[in-house]
VONU-198786 format. One record per atom (N, C-alpha, C): residue in three letters; y, z, x. Coordinates in pm, whole numbers, plus 50000, padded with zeros to 5 digits. Example, Ala and Ser with C-alpha at 12.3 -4.5 7.8 and 13.67 -1.06 7.14 Angstrom:
BEGIN
ALA494315078051319 ALA495505078051230 ALA496705078051320 SER497755070851285 SER498945071451367 SER500035078751290 
! end
This chain:
BEGIN
MET699138234447725 MET700398226147779 MET701658224847714 ARG701598225947518 ARG703398224547587 ARG703518238547636 ASN703328243847659 ASN704038251447719 ASN704578253847743 HIS703508253547908 HIS703868247648044 HIS705088236348004 ILE704608224447994 ILE705828210347931 ILE707258219248003 LEU707338229547892 LEU708318235847803 LEU708568243447951 ALA708138247848022 ALA708658255248103 ALA709128242148263 CYS708028235048246 CYS708918228248291 CYS710088219048321 CYS709878216348208 CYS712078211748162 CYS713118222348182 LEU712338231848175 LEU713528247548216 LEU714588240248384 LEU713528232448446 LEU714308229748571 LEU715368221148525 LEU715548216448457 LEU716938203648393 LEU717798211748316 LEU717818225148272 LEU718688222448232 LEU719668234348302 PRO720848241048236 PRO721508247248358 PRO720968268948345 LEU721668269248528 LEU720578284248518 LEU721538287648486 ASP722108285748374 ASP723878304348390 ASP722808317448366 ALA721938314848259 ALA721548319948179 ALA720618330648194 THR719468319248316 THR718448326148348 THR719068328948449 ALA719768324348582 ALA720498332148727 ALA720898345548698 GLN721568351248556 GLN722198365248478 GLN721408368348492 GLU719698364448454 GLU718898374348517 GLU718498379848588 LYS718838370848672 LYS718158370748776 LYS719148379848890 LYS720198374048851 LYS721288379348975 LYS720988404348998 ASN721268405449107 ASN720978411249184 ASN719028416049149 SER718438409949119 SER716918418649049 SER716168411249198 PHE716788410549231 PHE715768402849363 PHE714918417549452 SER713648415949501 SER713628426849541 SER713318431749710 ALA713288443249788 ALA713968441449919 ALA713238435250000 MET712028432149939 MET710918419150072 MET712208406150008 GLU712338402549907 GLU712938392749928 GLU714368386149978 ILE714658400649933 ILE716148400550035 ILE716718394450146 ASN715008401050232 ASN714928402150421 ASN714068389550446 HIS713348382850383 HIS712188377350459 HIS712498359450337 VAL712618355150470 VAL712228337950376 VAL711278335050346 ARG709508338050388 ARG709018336850294 ARG708388348750187 VAL708428341850122 VAL707658354049971 VAL707288351249857 THR706468352749787 THR705448338949724 THR706908348549557 THR706228339749468 THR707038339649351 THR706378349349273 PRO706508361349222 PRO706138371549076 PRO705318361048954 GLY704238361148955 GLY703788349548813 GLY703928344448818 LEU704118338148931 LEU704398320948909 LEU703058316148926 PHE701378314448937 PHE700708316448888 PHE699478318048814 SER700478327748720 SER698868337948699 SER698308327748569 GLN699068317448540 GLN698658314848375 GLN697208299348410 ARG697968295348516 ARG697618283348549 ARG697498281048661 ASN696548275148786 ASN696918267448893 ASN697678256148988 GLU697888253048824 GLU699508239648903 GLU700258239048767 ILE701398240548862 ILE702688231248851 ILE703238227848861 GLU704048214648749 GLU704298207348879 GLU706378203348840 LEU706798198048907 LEU708408200848976 LEU707968182048873 PRO709468179748789 PRO709258167148735 PRO710928157448757 LEU710308160248923 LEU712208154648921 LEU712518142148870 GLU711788129848835 GLU712098120848760 GLU713228125348612 THR712568131748565 THR713968141548474 THR714908141148489 ILE715598146248655 ILE716618153348681 ILE717938137948633 LEU718858141648624 LEU719848133448617 LEU720858137748780 ASP721468124548792 ASP722448117948891 ASP723228137148951 SER723888141948848 SER724598153348835 SER723878161448862 GLU723278164348813 GLU722318176648864 GLU721228178649034 TYR721898169049113 TYR721168169949281 TYR722128171149336 SER722238176349483 SER722918165149521 SER721618169249693 PHE722528156249768 PHE721638161949903 PHE722398173550000 PRO722168178950041 PRO722028184950141 PRO723248185650232 LEU723218176150303 LEU724318174850399 LEU725088156650407 PRO725588157550301 PRO725878141550301 PRO726648135550361 GLY725348120150471 GLY726678117250547 GLY725678121150700 GLY725098132050699 GLY723788136150766 GLY722668123450835 LYS722338127850982 LYS721118118551011 LYS720168132851063 VAL718708126851037 VAL717288136151024 VAL717208134651204 ILE716988138651260 ILE716608146251387 ILE715758151351424 SER715018151151321 SER713748159451376 SER712688165551213 PRO711678151451194 PRO711328152251030 PRO710428161251057 TYR709618162050939 TYR708788173250924 TYR707678179550998 GLY707098188651003 GLY705938181051044 GLY705158183151248 ARG706988177051222 ARG706098179351388 ARG706498186851528 GLY705118185151615 GLY705398191751699 GLY704068199451701 ARG703758202051851 ARG702268215151823 ARG702798230551699 GLY703578231951696 GLY704188243851554 GLY704598233951464 ARG704298231151453 ARG703988219651286 ARG705238230951227 HIS706428213051290 HIS708308222051225 HIS708268220451020 SER708318235050981 SER708418229650885 SER709688229950792 GLY710348218350812 GLY711678212450753 GLY711888206150875 ILE713128196150819 ILE713818187250859 ILE714818191550946 ASP715238188151016 ASP717188190751112 ASP717528172351118 ILE718718179151042 ILE719758170451001 ILE721318172351074 LYS721688158851130 LYS722818162751199 LYS723898158651094 THR724708159351176 THR726248158651156 THR727768161351214 HIS728818168951177 HIS729418176151315 HIS729348190351264 ALA729778197151364 ALA729938209951328 ALA731008216151210 LYS730368220051144 LYS731088227751026 LYS731528220750976 ASP730998211950908 ASP730458197450768 ASP729818210650719 THR730528205050555 THR729728219050412 THR728218209250409 ILE727488221050355 ILE726408222250379 ILE726488224950193 ARG725668217950075 ARG725378215850076 ARG724238228349931 SER724178231149781 SER723128229849722 SER722448220749649 ALA720718218949723 ALA720428204049611 ALA720508207449473 PHE719778220349450 PHE720068219249285 PHE720958228949232 ASN720448233949123 ASN721328247449033 ASN720268256149098 GLY720688271649055 GLY719968279649152 GLY720498293949147 VAL720008304949241 VAL720638312949218 VAL719718321249392 VAL720908326149455 VAL720958328949580 VAL720238340249605 ARG719158334349718 ARG717468347249653 ARG718298356649839 MET718338350749893 MET719008357550063 MET719728350250103 SER720308360350200 SER721818351250241 SER722178361050377 LYS722108355150474 LYS721698368750613 LYS721788361750738 HIS722038367950883 HIS721548364650995 HIS719598368251015 TYR718168355551022 TYR717258360350990 TYR716798353051168 SER716408361951275 SER715908359251346 SER716578340151405 ALA715548333451435 ALA715468318851548 ALA715798309351426 TYR715728315051261 TYR716868309151166 TYR717998307451147 GLY719108323551269 GLY720018321251196 GLY720798326451112 ASN722438321551104 ASN722508326450940 ASN722368315050855 VAL721238322950784 VAL720248315650694 VAL720788315650528 ILE719758309850432 ILE720118306350286 ILE719568301350233 VAL718438312750164 VAL717598311650056 VAL717588308449938 VAL717638296249804 VAL718218295749697 VAL716628289549651 ARG716498299349492 ARG715088297549411 ARG715808288949269 HIS715138281449311 HIS715288273049181 HIS713408272649115 SER713738271548987 SER712578274748831 SER711378272748954 PHE710168278848910 PHE708658274148928 PHE708338273149008 GLY709568288549120 GLY709378290249246 GLY709478274149357 LEU710308267649352 LEU710958256549419 LEU711758270249484 GLU711698269049623 GLU712868272049685 GLU713798266349803 THR715108263849883 THR715698255149886 THR715538262950085 ILE715288260550185 ILE716668264250284 ILE717458259050357 TYR718568273450379 TYR719468263250496 TYR719868274050591 SER719658269050736 SER719618272050837 SER720168271850969 HIS721118279151072 HIS721278276351166 HIS722948272251063 ASN723058275850990 ASN724268275550954 ASN725838281650982 SER726988282751097 SER728188290751166 SER728448296951075 LYS728218297150924 LYS729258301550807 LYS728268300850660 ASN727938316750664 ASN727328313150492 ASN728428315950330 LEU728298309350313 LEU729698309850204 LEU729548315550059 VAL727478324850059 VAL727558327749929 VAL726718339849980 HIS726708345449847 HIS725668361349902 HIS724098358949816 SER723688371449831 SER722688371149736 SER722608375249628 GLY722658369949492 GLY722508373849383 GLY723198360049253 ASP724258352449419 ASP725168339849340 ASP724478335749300 THR725238325449143 THR724878311649102 THR725378306649128 VAL724298293949201 VAL725048283849240 VAL724358266049179 LYS725108260449128 LYS725318245749094 LYS725418236049221 ALA723908225749204 ALA723828215649279 ALA724978208749312 GLY725248205849461 GLY726348205549512 GLY727718213849564 GLN727578220949533 GLN728238232049563 GLN728538238249718 PRO729398238849738 PRO729278246849932 PRO729118257249929 ILE727448257349987 ILE727268273050023 ILE726818273250196 ALA727338263950274 ALA727388272950375 ALA728298259150468 LEU728218260650633 LEU729498253850684 LEU727998250350887 LEU727798240550834 LEU727108232850942 LEU727358238151137 GLY726148250251165 GLY726478250451305 GLY724718252151373 ARG725128263651495 ARG723898261151584 ARG723608275251580 THR723588281051518 THR723158303551517 THR721558298951462 GLY720948308451544 GLY719708312851615 GLY719208305551675 ARG718088297951685 ARG717648297551828 ARG717538275751747 ALA718658266851829 ALA719148254451791 ALA719968256051939 THR719908236852004 THR720288237152107 THR721458226952040 THR721748224051916 THR723258215351840 THR723798218251739 GLU724788217751695 GLU724638217951526 GLU723618207151449 HIS723518214651351 HIS722558208751284 HIS721738216751164 LEU721188213951068 LEU720728220850947 LEU719578216351008 HIS718848229450928 HIS717358230550906 HIS717118232150743 PHE716758221950765 PHE716278227750554 PHE714578222350536 GLU714508231250474 GLU712578233850391 GLU712758232050224 THR712328222250223 THR711738229750038 THR709878244350068 ARG710418244949990 ARG709758252549987 ARG708438254449790 VAL707218262849790 VAL707098266349643 VAL705778282049692 ASN706038284849607 ASN705858304449617 ASN704718302049787 GLY706388300949859 GLY706568306650023 GLY705818300750073 GLN705188282950067 GLN704998279450136 GLN705388262350186 HIS705508261750268 HIS706308253450306 HIS705618235150282 PHE706918226350215 PHE705908215450170 PHE707088204350243 ASP706308192650262 ASP707398184450334 ASP708368173250238 PRO709968178650274 PRO710788173250215 PRO711448160750207 ASN710218146350238 ASN710648139750144 ASN710058138150079 PHE709378145749989 PHE708618143949949 PHE709598143549781 ILE711078158249839 ILE711978154449720 ILE713188140649754 PHE713878145249828 PHE715038130549879 PHE713998117549949 ASP714698109049971 ASP714778095650050 ASP715848103350135 MET715148099250245 MET716138110750326 MET716878094750395 GLU717068084650435 GLU717558075050433 GLU719158068850307 LYS718268066250197 LYS719548066150094 LYS719768081350068 GLN719688088650061 GLN720058106250062 GLN720408104149861 THR718928105249831 THR718748104549671 THR717678111349632 LEU717898116549513 LEU716178120149492 LEU715058111249457 HIS714238113449458 HIS712548108249446 HIS712858108149340 ARG712618097149255 ARG712358096149041 ARG710798098349041 GLN709948107149101 GLN708738113949075 GLN708678128049011 ARG707428128948949 ARG706148144648927 ARG705888150749092 ILE705878162249112 ILE705198166349260 ILE704778178849184 SER703008176449220 SER701558185849180 SER702308197149251 CYS702398205649264 CYS702118223149288 CYS700658231749283 LEU699608224449383 LEU697958231949310 LEU697558244049400 LYS697498251149396 LYS696768265649402 LYS695258267849419 THR695288267549567 THR693478268749626 THR693398273449675 GLY692908289849623 GLY692728301649741 GLY693928301649786 ASN694038307349857 ASN696078310349973 ASN696488306149986 LYS695798291849930 LYS697498275950006 LYS697488273849841 ILE698648263849819 ILE699338254049755 ILE699318245949838 VAL698418233549788 VAL698668218749775 VAL699558214049720 VAL701098202449750 VAL701458197049731 VAL701618191249749 LYS701868175149624 LYS701408164449673 LYS701948155949486 PRO702998140749557 PRO703758132449499 PRO702408134049427 LEU702628128249237 LEU701858122449155 LEU701998105049070 PRO701748095649109 PRO701608084149146 PRO702198077749001 THR703738075249041 THR704198075248868 THR704018061548831 ILE703918064248710 ILE703098054948586 ILE704668048448547 TYR704588031448513 TYR705678030548534 TYR704908021848287 PRO705998014248250 PRO705208010448147 PRO704527995448186 LYS703677998148125 LYS702667979948131 LYS703927968348085 PRO703677960048182 PRO703997943448246 PRO704167938048069 LEU705477934348048 LEU705357924947977 LEU704497912147948 GLU702987911647955 GLU702117903347955 GLU702267889647779 LYS702037903347703 LYS702587895647578 LYS703527885747523 LYS703487876747426 LYS704537870047425 LYS705177873047296 TYR706457871047288 TYR707097882247162 TYR707837867847051 PRO708247866546924 PRO708697864446840 PRO710337860446885 MET710777850846905 MET712077852646958 MET713327857246841 GLU712667859346781 GLU713937863246634 GLU714077873346661 LEU712697884246719 LEU713167900846733 LEU714197893646852 PHE714977886246936 PHE715817894846998 PHE717917884446873 LYS716967880546863 LYS718227870146750 LYS718117874346634 TYR717307874946570 TYR717417881146402 TYR716317896046430 PRO717117902846391 PRO716177917446474 PRO716057918746300 ASN716067918346200 ASN715797918646047 ASN715517909045984 VAL715157894446019 VAL714207885845982 VAL712607887345977 SER712027878745914 SER710167886645942 SER710097877446047 LEU708947876446125 LEU708817873746253 LEU707447865646155 HIS708367851046216 HIS706777843946199 HIS706927829146269 LEU707927828146340 LEU708567818146395 LEU706967811446541 GLN707297804546638 GLN706827800446755 GLN706627812646861 ASN705997817946904 ASN706187826446979 ASN706377818047111 VAL707677823147208 VAL707727825947322 VAL708017836447427 SER707497828947528 SER706937840147682 SER708537844847680 LEU708727856947768 LEU709007860147828 LEU710937852847962 LYS709817848647998 LYS710577835448069 LYS711697824047998 GLU710477825147892 GLU712147812247812 GLU713427815347783 ARG713097835047708 ARG713857838347616 ARG715197843547709 ILE714997841947829 ILE715637847847969 ILE716267839247940 GLU715567825348005 GLU716447813248005 GLU716927812447844 LEU716897808847781 LEU717427810647611 LEU719367812047605 
! end
């Protein structure tokens, strides 16, 4: 358990050292295909967690600031594998988190696509770009420009097709971002491997228990004296 928690915390650390180890070390399959598994990701246990609630504001970025979602995840018979976000042609697309570019090329219906690998097999995909600004093996920071908005590949208008994947399997990007506020969800994501599938879902947020107990007034006025006066409620303390 301790090793698992330590591994999860690596998501929050700068990826400079890790990125240098990964640079130019991707296989031909990883460089040339969007959907690939991460070697050894589930070798120790069948569940990993993404601790989004501990990521600092400076450690994430909405991929297309100011954009509007025009097509949600899972829509249609083909089960839309991501979300479509629209702004204006050639607007800047930014990396959602620190990571390493695994793939940057023209790829079938995706058009110009970029895949950024983060920790634990979490990957973000950015496609239909008019121009890719980074290359496979490049280290990127959260918020760094990585592409320009376009309509390459199978697209009828300029937009960003944005995906989130774990071990190659896509899941709802709404688990990661609040699309209206364009902020990170402060929650923990469970990724459970069952057979050949990964079940991805947010875990219940655990909040501190409400202050039902009454606390001595000295705790707030004179923290170094003994606690012996009559207890007062939280409402009364606020009024004081």
